[in-house]
C-alpha positions in Angstrom: 1.4 -78.5 13.6 4.1 -79.8 15.7 5.2 -78.3 19.0 8.6 -77.1 17.9 7.1 -75.3 14.9 4.5 -73.6 17.1 7.2 -72.5 19.6 9.3 -71.2 16.7 6.4 -69.2 15.3 5.4 -68.0 18.7 9.0 -66.8 19.3 9.1 -65.0 16.0 5.8 -63.4 16.7 7.1 -62.1 20.1 10.2 -60.7 18.5 8.2 -59.0 15.8 5.9 -57.5 18.5 8.9 -56.2 20.4 10.2 -54.5 17.3 6.8 -53.0 16.7 6.5 -51.8 20.3 10.0 -50.2 20.0 8.8 -48.2 17.0 5.5 -47.1 18.6 7.0 -44.1 20.7 8.6 -42.7 17.6 5.4 -43.0 15.7 3.4 -41.3 18.5 5.9 -38.5 18.7 5.8 -38.0 14.9 2.0 -37.9 15.1 2.1 -35.3 17.8 4.5 -33.2 15.7 2.3 -33.4 12.7 -0.7 -32.4 14.8 1.2 -29.4 16.2 2.2 -28.4 12.7 -1.3 -28.8 11.4 -2.7 -26.6 14.3 -0.1 -23.9 13.6 -0.9 -24.0 9.9 -4.6 -23.6 10.6 -3.9 -20.6 12.9 -1.7 -19.0 10.3 -4.3 -19.6 7.6 -7.0 -17.9 9.8 -4.6 -15.0 10.5 -4.0 -14.6 6.7 -7.7 -14.8 6.0 -8.4 -11.9 8.4 -5.5 -9.9 7.0 -6.7 -10.5 3.5 -10.2 -9.3 4.5 -8.7 -6.1 6.0 -6.6 -5.5 2.9 -9.6 -6.0 0.6 -11.6 -3.5 2.7 -8.6 -1.0 2.5 -8.5 -1.5 -1.2 -12.2 -0.8 -1.6 -11.8 2.4 0.5 -8.8 3.5 -1.6 -10.7 2.9 -4.8 -13.6 4.9 -3.5 -11.3 7.7 -2.4 -9.4 7.6 -5.7 -12.7 7.9 -7.6 -13.7 10.9 -5.4 -10.3 12.6 -6.1 -10.7 12.0 -9.8 -14.2 13.6 -9.7 -12.8 16.6 -7.7 -9.9 17.0 -10.1 -12.3 17.0 -13.1 -14.5 19.5 -11.4 -11.5 21.7 -10.6 -10.4 21.5 -14.2 -13.8 22.5 -15.4 -13.9 25.4 -13.1 -10.4 26.5 -14.2 -11.5 26.3 -17.8 -14.5 28.5 -17.1 -12.2 31.0 -15.4 -9.9 31.0 -18.4 -12.9 31.5 -20.7 -14.0 34.5 -18.6 -10.5 36.0 -18.6 -10.3 35.6 -22.4 -13.7 37.2 -22.9 -12.8 40.1 -20.6 -9.5 40.6 -22.5 -11.5 40.7 -25.8 -13.9 43.3 -24.3 -11.0 45.3 -23.0 -9.4 45.3 -26.4 -12.7 46.4 -28.1 -13.0 49.2 -25.6 -9.5 50.4 -26.6 -7.7 49.4 -23.4 -4.1 48.5 -24.2 -3.5 46.2 -21.4 -5.6 43.5 -19.9 -7.2 44.3 -16.5 -5.8 41.0 -15.4 -2.2 41.8 -16.4 0.2 42.2 -13.6 1.2 45.7 -12.7 4.9 46.3 -12.8 6.3 47.8 -9.7 8.2 51.0 -10.4 11.9 50.5 -10.8 13.8 51.3 -7.7 15.7 54.6 -7.9 19.4 54.1 -7.8 21.0 55.0 -4.5 23.1 58.2 -4.6 26.8 57.6 -5.0 28.7 57.9 -1.8 30.9 61.0 -1.6 34.5 60.3 -0.6 35.5 61.6 2.7 37.9 64.6 2.6 41.4 63.9 3.7 42.8 65.8 6.6 
């Protein structure tokens, strides 16, 4: 290779290197930004995982509580049904004994007596 060609190639190589070095700070900044975004995304992911775990625990507790409330409701319904059966049986016994009213019927309060009419005052 001749001297002028070597110089020309060497000059091009130096120019290309200058251009690459000029791009380097931007690439490094971009790499740091991506690293920061990745770190933030990892922190957010971890926070969401913890929150999801807490919500799953709450959901399990709510399901357990719901099941207990359903059981309590069923037990209360069964107890009420037994009370109604007892009332019906008592009413049947009362009817057979000749009672006109159920012992569970509400007693009516006596009607209030009407207030005496006010007498007009005599005129002077």
